[in-house]
N, C-alpha and C positions, 0 to 999 in steps of 0.2 A: 470735158470728164463726164459729166452728166448725159444720160441717154435720153437728149430732147426731143427723141420721135416718141417714145414711153408717153402715152395719153395721161397718163395719173401723173407723171411729172411736169405738165404744161401747165400747172399751176403757177409759174414763174414768170416773168416779162422782164426785157432787157429795159433799162430805161435809155436816156438820149445819150447817156456816155457809154454804153455798154455795160454797165452793172447791174447784176440779176437782182433782181428785187420781187418780194410776193406779187403775186397779180392782186391790184387796188381792186378788184370789187370786192366788195365786202361780204358777200352775199359765199363766193369761191373761200374764202379765208375761215369763216365760220365754218362751212361745211367740213373743209380738212380738219379743222379744230377738234369739231365732233367726232370726228373718228376717232382723235386721240382722248379725247376727254372719255367718251365710251370705252373706250378700250383700259384706260386708267381703274374706270368702276367694275368692269365686267371680266376682264383678264382674258376675252375670247373674242376672237375672227366672228366667230359665226355668230355668237351673241351680238358684237358689234351689227353685224347682217339684219341678224332679226328685229334689232330695235328701229335701224332704218326702214325695214320693211315695213312695221308695223306701223311705223309714223307717216309712210309713203314718201321717204326722202331719197333723194337722188346725188350721184359724185358729178363732180362737175370735171369735164374732159375739153380738149381743144381738137377741132380736126384739124385736118393738113392746111387748112387759111388762117389758122390761127385763133377761128371764130371757138367761142365757148358752150358748148351743148352740155345737158344733163341728162344723166344715164341711170340705169338703175342698177344698184352696188350689186357685186358676186363675190362670192369667199374670196375667190384670186384678187378681186383688184381690191377690196379692203386689206388685205394682207400683201399685197405688190405695194401698198404705202404705209402701212406701219414698220416693213420689215428693208423699207428702202431709205438708209442713212442722209440721204438729199433732203427729206423732211427733217434732218436735224441740223441742217445746214452744211452738211458735208460733201462736197464733190468727193468723190474715190474713184478709184482704179485698181483693179486685183482682187475683186469680193471673191472671187471663183480661179479657182484651177482646171484647167482640163486632164484629165484622166484619159490613161491612152487605150484603156479597155476598161470596160466598166464591170462592176461586180458580177451582172448577171447576163452579161450579153460581150461580144466584142466590140460595142458600137463607145464610142469615146464620151464620157460622162463628164457633168462638171458637178466640181465639188467647192462646197460653199468654206471657205477661210475664216478663220476666227479674225476681229479686227486689229490685231498685234500682226498679224501678218499681211494686211493690205498693201500693194504697195505705194499708190499716190494717195493723202487725204489732205483735202485742202477744208479748212472751214471759213469761208467767205460767205454766207449768205443770211440772210434772217429766218431763221430758224421757225418753223412751227412749234418744235418740240425741242427740249435741250438734248444733247449727245447722252446725258446720262441717264434722262428720262428715255431716249430710243435704248439705250445698253439693256436697262432695266423690262424694256417690254419686251426682246429678245428671249429671254427666258420662257415667258409662257408660251410662246410663240412654238418656240422647241417643245416643251413638254408635251401641248396636245398637236405637235404635228400637224400644226395647221399649215 
């Protein structure tokens, strides 16, 4: 249910029984936790990025072979982490709906749905944040249009 091909979701691993767990690498766990900690204090993805850049901090990713590498963050990568319910331990399906015609053009567009309208949500992973924290984080992201 999680898009495991998203490089920022590759902070989980499957154990020998196939159960999804946080990556055991403490540096990976601490860095993801730091994104949420700074956002909790500063309420802005841009300010999280400023902090990471001023401190010279990188974000973990995995390559297609499963090896972790570290990369300079962008606002998009920070927002990707903050907006993804997988970090709250929720694997979901149906967060968006495709509109046949966009507001500006005839191109199909994706519309984000409220949590209550998600088709499937399974809470089965040890989260980085609680689902309540995830929900609380969404308001400042929507307000600042980040």
